[in-house]
C-alpha positions in Angstrom: 106.8 101.9 93.9 104.3 104.9 93.7 102.4 103.3 90.8 101.7 100.2 92.9 100.4 102.2 95.8 98.1 104.3 93.5 96.7 101.0 92.0 96.1 99.6 95.5 94.3 102.7 96.6 92.2 103.0 93.4 91.1 99.3 93.6 90.1 99.7 97.3 88.1 102.8 96.7 86.8 102.7 93.2 83.3 103.8 92.2 82.4 100.3 91.0 81.0 98.5 94.0 81.5 95.1 92.2 85.3 95.7 91.9 85.6 96.7 95.6 83.6 93.7 96.7 85.9 91.4 94.6 89.1 92.9 96.0 87.9 92.5 99.6 87.2 88.8 99.1 90.7 87.9 98.1 93.7 87.8 100.4 97.1 88.9 99.1 100.4 88.4 100.9 103.4 90.6 100.0 106.8 89.7 101.4 109.0 92.7 101.8 112.4 93.4 103.4 113.0 96.4 105.6 114.1 98.7 102.7 111.1 97.8 100.6 108.8 98.4 103.6 110.3 101.8 104.3 110.0 102.8 100.6 106.3 101.9 100.6 105.7 103.9 103.8 107.6 106.9 102.4 105.6 106.6 99.1 102.3 106.6 101.0 103.3 109.6 103.1 104.4 111.5 99.9 101.1 110.6 98.3 99.2 111.8 101.3 101.1 115.1 101.3 100.4 115.6 97.6 96.7 115.0 98.2 96.7 117.5 101.1 98.5 120.1 98.9 95.8 119.6 96.2 93.1 120.0 98.8 91.8 116.4 98.2 90.7 113.8 100.8 93.3 111.5 102.2 91.0 108.9 103.8 92.0 106.1 101.4 95.7 106.6 101.9 95.1 106.8 105.7 93.3 103.5 105.6 96.1 101.8 103.6 98.7 103.2 106.0 96.8 101.9 109.0 96.4 98.5 107.4 100.1 98.5 106.5 101.2 99.4 110.1 98.8 96.8 111.6 100.0 94.0 109.4 102.1 91.4 111.2 105.7 91.1 110.2 106.8 87.6 109.7 110.4 86.5 109.3 111.0 83.9 106.7 114.1 82.1 105.5 114.9 82.7 101.8 116.6 80.0 99.9 118.3 80.9 96.7 118.5 78.2 94.0 
């Protein structure tokens, strides 16, 4: 789970402006259950704490956390085949 979060943060805040522009133009939807949502939140908080311990900036992680908390939760029905 932590690897996914680091990839998201690196894509959103990479040095190449072309990559950042391309990522902001696409919409991605992730469907998570409550356990997966909690794991992502915990991973982001752990990543933020690690960055604080290293003395690095946490702006990118803060932005991802804010976006994650502001995202609407939609209940969907899952049909198994």
